[in-house]
C-alpha positions as a printed Julia matrix, in Angstrom:
189×3 Matrix{Float64}:
   0.0    0.0     0.0
   2.85   2.34    0.81
   4.43   1.87   -2.62
   1.11   2.77   -4.36
   0.78   5.96   -2.27
   4.32   7.0    -3.2
   3.63   6.39   -6.89
   0.45   8.51   -6.76
   2.31  11.32   -5.0
   5.12  11.2    -7.58
   2.64  11.34  -10.46
   0.86  14.3    -8.84
   4.14  16.19   -8.4
   5.24  15.52  -11.99
   1.77  16.5   -13.27
   1.88  19.75  -11.33
   5.32  20.54  -12.72
   4.16  19.96  -16.31
   0.8   21.78  -16.03
   0.96  25.46  -16.95
   0.85  27.71  -13.93
  -1.96  30.27  -13.98
  -1.9   33.05  -11.41
  -4.67  35.48  -10.49
  -2.73  38.16  -12.38
  -3.19  36.06  -15.52
  -6.96  35.88  -15.1
  -8.09  39.29  -13.89
  -7.29  42.97  -13.71
  -8.44  44.76  -10.55
  -8.88  48.54  -10.24
  -9.71  50.56   -7.1
 -10.98  53.98   -8.17
 -12.87  57.0    -6.88
 -15.77  58.45   -8.87
 -16.8   62.1    -8.93
 -20.04  63.23  -10.54
 -19.39  65.87  -13.17
 -21.86  68.3   -14.78
 -22.48  67.21  -18.36
 -25.06  68.05  -21.01
 -27.56  65.25  -21.44
 -28.56  63.66  -24.73
 -32.25  63.21  -25.54
 -33.28  59.53  -25.29
 -29.77  58.36  -24.33
 -31.33  56.6   -21.32
 -34.13  55.06  -23.39
 -35.44  51.62  -22.47
 -34.0   50.26  -25.75
 -30.48  50.99  -24.43
 -30.88  50.26  -20.72
 -33.65  47.69  -20.44
 -35.67  49.86  -18.03
 -37.62  53.11  -17.93
 -35.4   56.05  -16.9
 -36.03  58.28  -13.89
 -38.42  61.13  -14.78
 -35.62  63.64  -14.05
 -31.86  63.34  -13.56
 -31.68  59.87  -15.15
 -28.47  60.48  -17.13
 -25.33  61.08  -15.05
 -21.65  61.39  -15.86
 -18.75  60.45  -13.56
 -14.98  60.81  -13.79
 -12.91  58.06  -12.17
  -9.63  58.74  -10.38
  -6.86  56.45   -9.19
  -6.26  56.39   -5.44
  -3.11  55.99   -3.37
  -3.05  53.97   -0.19
  -0.55  53.18    2.54
   0.98  49.76    1.83
   1.16  48.82    5.5
  -2.61  49.06    6.15
  -4.41  50.02    2.92
  -5.7   53.37    4.24
  -6.4   55.76    1.36
  -4.09  58.79    1.58
  -4.96  60.36   -1.8
  -8.47  59.79   -3.16
  -7.9   61.82   -6.34
  -4.5   61.04   -7.84
  -4.94  60.76  -11.64
  -8.05  60.73  -13.84
  -8.16  57.28  -15.48
 -11.74  56.55  -16.57
 -15.23  57.9   -17.32
 -18.68  56.46  -16.71
 -21.9   57.62  -18.35
 -24.84  56.13  -16.52
 -28.6   55.88  -16.55
 -30.79  55.36  -13.51
 -34.38  54.17  -13.32
 -36.97  53.57  -10.61
 -38.09  50.19   -9.27
 -41.01  49.09   -7.1
 -38.67  49.39   -4.09
 -38.02  53.08   -3.36
 -34.57  52.34   -1.89
 -33.43  50.55   -5.08
 -32.74  51.97   -8.55
 -31.9   50.3   -11.84
 -28.42  51.25  -13.09
 -26.93  50.96  -16.59
 -23.56  52.43  -17.62
 -21.05  52.71  -20.4
 -17.46  52.93  -19.19
 -14.16  53.96  -20.73
 -11.1   52.77  -18.79
  -7.84  53.43  -20.62
  -8.14  51.67  -24.0
 -11.1   49.56  -22.84
 -14.74  50.43  -23.37
 -17.55  48.3   -22.0
 -21.01  48.46  -20.47
 -22.78  47.14  -17.41
 -26.21  46.6   -15.96
 -27.2   46.32  -12.32
 -28.67  48.37   -9.51
 -28.03  50.79   -6.68
 -29.51  50.54   -3.19
 -29.79  53.3    -0.59
 -28.63  51.75    2.67
 -29.47  54.51    5.15
 -30.9   58.01    5.19
 -29.26  60.88    7.09
 -26.35  58.76    8.27
 -23.71  59.24    9.62
 -25.29  62.72    9.81
 -28.2   64.64    8.3
 -27.92  65.07    4.53
 -25.79  61.96    3.89
 -27.05  58.83    2.12
 -24.77  55.77    1.94
 -25.5   53.72   -1.2
 -24.05  50.59   -2.74
 -24.13  49.86   -6.47
 -23.1   47.01   -8.71
 -22.86  46.44  -12.44
 -22.33  43.13  -14.22
 -19.94  44.09  -17.02
 -20.04  42.96  -20.64
 -19.13  44.1   -24.11
 -15.41  43.87  -23.34
 -12.84  43.22  -26.03
 -10.52  40.2   -25.93
  -8.94  38.89  -23.84
 -11.65  39.9   -21.33
 -14.88  37.92  -21.05
 -16.7   39.89  -18.34
 -16.38  41.62  -15.06
 -17.98  43.31  -12.08
 -18.08  46.88  -10.8
 -19.11  47.49   -7.18
 -19.28  50.78   -5.32
 -19.36  52.1    -1.79
 -21.05  55.46   -2.37
 -21.82  58.57   -0.31
 -24.47  60.82   -1.82
 -25.17  64.25   -0.37
 -26.98  67.48   -1.11
 -24.0   68.48   -3.31
 -24.97  67.0    -6.69
 -21.61  67.52   -8.42
 -17.94  67.47   -7.51
 -15.96  65.73   -4.82
 -16.93  67.86   -1.83
 -19.84  66.68    0.28
 -22.58  68.79    1.84
 -22.21  68.58    4.82
 -18.42  68.71    4.29
 -15.78  66.26    5.39
 -16.58  63.06    3.47
 -15.41  61.56    0.17
 -17.96  61.89   -2.64
 -19.18  60.08   -4.63
 -17.93  56.47   -4.76
 -15.03  54.24   -4.06
 -15.33  51.6    -6.75
 -13.78  48.23   -7.45
 -13.66  47.06  -11.05
 -12.68  43.46  -11.77
 -12.15  42.41  -15.41
 -11.87  38.67  -16.08
 -10.07  36.8   -18.86
 -10.95  33.4   -20.27
  -8.83  30.56  -18.9
């Protein structure tokens, strides 16, 4: 029995040495970015159901965001610069649902040489927290329409919305607006 176990272990080791090694870096690109809502002229019917799959909000459906790289401390990950370099843009559409705290969300994104789209939703988590006038929200988009070698991805946000509709300064002041986003782009194996 011992001889058979040794043979199986030897075959497994040789097989592992021959098999190509695939690391996470080979299968996905990960971005941590900050979004800032920017004023932008809207385009009639850009948020039409034919593009998004849902009816747009009656007002303020189309929104435009710049995305910025962030810098963090290597020893603990704390963000020390939430607006380093502009690296991407997102043009989004929002639409109502039967649940007042949830909105439909569709976006087209440009990140470097990549352009792609996503569909998902945003959910208001609290109202007037951590103080009056602040609304923590989380959003997600399932990403598609990527060019090779990417097959799909996911965008998630941790968002703070406030009475200040545009720019990076919150009202009341002292928080980071609008979102800290993670974008994961996946390659085929």
